[in-house]
N, C-alpha and C positions, 0 to 999 in steps of 0.2 A: 341302124346303118352306121353306128360307130365301130362295128367290126370291119377290119380292113377290106375283107372279101365279100361283105354281104351284098353289095350292089352287083358284083360280078356273079355271085350265086343266082340272084334274081334274074339277071340278064340271061344266064344260062337256062333257067327254067322257062322263061318266056320264049327263048329260042326254041327249045324242045316243043312247046306247045304250038307255037306258030307253024312249025314244020310238021305237026301232026305226029310227033314222036312222043306219045304218052304212055309208053310202056315203062312205068317207073318202079324200081325196087328199092324198098327201105330195108336196109341191113343193120340190125340192131344187136345190143348186148344182152346177155341172158340174166340180167338182175331186174329188180323193181324199176330202177332208173331207165334201163334199156327198154323194158317192156312199155313204160309210160311214154318214153320219147317216141317209140315206134307208133304207138296208139295216137300221139298227138299229130304226127305227120300223116298217118293213115286217115284219120277223122278230118283233117284239113282238106287233104286231097279229095275225099269222097264228097265234102261239101261243095267242092268246085267242079264235080262231075267227072273225076278221074278215079278209077279203081286201081290203086297201086298193089303190086305184089310186096310180100314181106318175107324176110328170111332172118332168122335168129338161130345161130349155131346151138347145138346141145353142148352144155358144159362138160359132160362126162365122156363124150365121144368125139367131138369135133373140134374142141379147143377155142381159145380166145381169139377175137379180133378178125379183121379181114385178111385171114392168111392164105398162102397159095392154094391149099386144098379147097377153101371156100371159093376162091376165084375160079378154080377149075369147075367147080359145080355151078356157079353163076354162068359161066360161059357155054355151059351145055345148052341154055336157052337165054341168050343175052338179053338184057332190057335195053332200052334207049338211054335211060339215066339211072344211076345208082346214087343213093343218098344213104350215107352212114349216119347212124345216131349213136352217141355214147361210145364210140370206138373209131378207129381208122386213122389217128393222127400220125401213127408211126408205121403205116402201111404203104409207104412209098413204092416199093416194088410191086405190090398188088395193084395200086392205082395205075402204075405204068402198063402193066399188063392188061388192065381193063380198057385203057385208053387206046392201046395198040389194037384191041379187038374192036374198036369203035363204039365203045360204052363210055358216055359222059359220066362225070363223078363230081359229087359235092361231099366233102368231108364235114360232119358237124360232131364235136366231141368236146370233152372237158378233161381229158387225161394229159399228163405231162408229156411233152415231146422230148424224146431221147436226143434228137438233133433238129435244127430247123427245117421244117418241111419245105419242099419246093413248090412254092406258090404258083409258079408258072404252069404246073401240071393241071390244077384244078382249084377251086375256092376251098379254103380251109376256114371253118367258122369254130374257133376254139379260143375262149378268153385267157388261157393261160400259156399259149405259145409266147415265146420271149419277144417276138417282134410284133405281137398284137397291140392294137390301139384301144381296144375295148376297156372301159374303166373299172369294171368289177369282175375280178378273177374267179369267183366262187359259185358260179352257176353250176347246176347239175347238169348232167347230159340231156335231161328232159327240159330244163330251163333253156338250154341253147337251142334245142328243137322247137320250143316255143318261140324263140326270137326269130328263128328261120321262118316259122309259119306266119308269123306277124309281119315280117318283111315281105314275104310272097303275097300277103293279103292286101299289100298296097296296090298292086296291079290286078290282083284276083281276089276280091274281097269275099268274106263270109259273114253269116249273121252274127250279131252280138251273142246270141244264145251259144252258137259254136265256139266263139272265143272264151266264153266263160267255161264251157267244158274243157277246153284245152288248159286253161289256168288250173282247174281242178287236178288234172293229171300232172302238171308240172309241180303243184304245191306237194302232193303226195310223193313224187319222186325226190324233190329237194330234201324233205325230212327223212325219207327212207335211205337216201344216199349219204346222211350225215353231213350235208352241206351247213356252213354257219348261217344261222338265222339272223342276219344283219343286213343293213343296207337294202339292196334290191331284192335279196331273197326274202327279207322280212315282209316286204310289201307283196311279193309274189305269193307267199304262203298265206298271208292275211287274206288276200283277194280270193284265192282258191277256197279257203274256209268259208268266207261269206257267201259264196255262191254254190257250195257243195251240195246242199240239199236240193236245189233247183236244177243244177247243171251236171252234177257228176254222172259218168256212165252208170247204168243199172248195176253192173257188177260191183262197183265200188260202194254203191248204196247198200247192196246185200251184204258186202264185208262190214260195213259200218253197223247194220243191224240195229238202228235206233239210238247208238250210242251218242254222246256229245262229240260234235265235230271239232277237232283240235289238233294241234301237231302231235300231241301225245298219241291220240288215235292213229295217226299216219306212222308214227315211229314204232309203236309197241304192238299194234294190232294189224293194220293193213299191210305195212311193209314186210314183215316177217312172212305173211302168208303168200304175197306175191314172189318174195325171194325164194320160198320153198319150192315153187315150181321149177325154177332154174336149177336150185341146188339138187333137186330129186330127179332131174332129168325129163321134165314134162313141161316145156316152155309154152307149148300150145295152150295149155290150161289158163295160164295167167293172161297170155295175149288175147285169147278168145273172151275171157271174162271182161277185159277192158274195151272190147269192141262190140260185144253183144248188146243189141237193143231189144231182146226178148226176155221178159222177166223170168220165165220158167227156166230157160236156158242159163240165165245169170245165176239163179239159185242153184242150179245143178253144179255149175262151174264153181261157185263159192264153197259149196259143200266138199267138192273134190279137193279145193285148195286147203280146206281145213284138214282134210285126211292127210294130204301131202305134209303139211306142217307138223302134224303128230308124228309121222315117220321121220321127219327131220330132227325133231327134238331127241327121239330115242337113238337115232344114229350118232347125233352129236354128243349125247351123254356118255355113250360108249367110248368114242375116241377121246373125249376130254379126260375120262377117268384113266385111260391108258397113258395119255400125255403126262398126267399128274404123277402117276407111278414111275414113269420114265425119269421125270425131273427130280424126284425124291431120291431115287436110287443114285443119280448122278451128282446131286448137290447136297442131299441131306437136309439140314436145317438152314443151309446158307441160301442166300438170294442169288439167282442166276443174274448176270449182267445183261444177258440176251438170250432169249429162250429160242432154242432149236430142238424140235422134236420130230421124230418120223416113225412111220410103221408101214409094214407091207399091206398094200391093198386097202388102205384108209380111204373112206368114201370122199372123193374129191369135192362134192358138192357142199360139205359142212366145214371144210378145213379153215375157211376164213373166219367163221363165226367161233370155231375153237380158238383160233388165234386171237380174236378179240378178247374172249374169256380169260386166256392166259396173260394177256397184256394187262387186263384189269387186276388179276389176281397178284402177279408179280411186279407190276409197275415197271415194266421194260419192254422193249420191242420183242416181237414174236415171229417165228416162221414155223409152220406146221406143214410137213411134207409127207407125201405118200409115195412108197416105193413100188414102181411097177417095172419089172424087167431090170434094166440098168439104169433107169431114169428116175428121178425124184421130181414130182409135180406138187405144187402146193400154193399156199397163200400167206401173206404177211400182214402184220399190223404194227403200227408205229406206237410210240409213247412219248408224251409231252411234245418237245420241238425236235426230236430226232427225225432226221431225213432219211427215211427208209429206202427211197428210191436212189438216193445218193450212195448208200451202203451197197445196193445191188449193182450200181454203176461200177463201184470199186472191185466188186467180184465178178464182172461181167465175163471175164475170160473162162469162167467155170460155168457159166449159164448159157442154156440154149436159147431161152426167150424170156423176157420179163418187162413189166411196165406197170403203170398205175399212177395214183396220186402221191405227192411227197409224204403225206402223213395219214390220209383217210384209209387208203387201200392200196395194196400192191400185190399183183398176181405174179407168182414167180415159178419158173420151170427149170 
């Protein structure tokens, strides 16, 4: 409740429940953090007897965030309450459209705000908004969703076993989304590791496959496989895996994620090789000050991870762009203390849409 709007969010939830307006929609992002954050709120609501709907856009066809197209889809069958996870901070116009249509909204996110959001519209639960009072700014999107569920549980409690499950999901997401493992995150991940074997969803246990439970497992094994679903355009595989309570179904979904991850690796290697060739042609043996590469029809789902590899190789920020028609879409990664988001702000007149973290990630179109 150190979040400025957390009590406001809890009051809005209680108001909906008392009025028997229990058609909730969780709107998430298409990566491991977004999947885990969505699963946290879904499992929480299911534990208090509410069956929420879920919507995660397809990275390849529907784009990022709570955009106008997504709002149009949502309003075809409007819920009583929409809660975003791992997105929504910069979607003021979409929030206004939903409110005008009679849909209540709670925004939970951890991405940078391009401007101060209008808190009179709805509760904004985001530790990095400039006017936020929460003392720890490095929560993942799932970490924020966990805080929201814990706050809701003050009035609508769930079992300690359910809370442990929510912590395992938040721990995986915190590591997978490359959040600093310090202060509150260090405790959150430690607690998730401690309870993982007893409390983790069956799908995560299938992905772990008897391995030692550690942050390395989350970072190098589980995280990439969850992310592969979003990168390759099959978000339902990852989300179903995190929500399944059937062992056979969880095993089938884990096998499918493994297959998607192999496809992701092959596609990634192809684009990485083309990017290296492009940079060698442009710079020869010199080191580029800022990597910008592009190609026609490059698979949007792997551009971010290619950018990460180029950043590590050349030790500078990187943007990797795919040309589709007359538009370049892509992802960027920062290096050292370079503020990639600020550099995109500087170039905003040339960009249709952008956002992300200052350093960890930036989605650019």
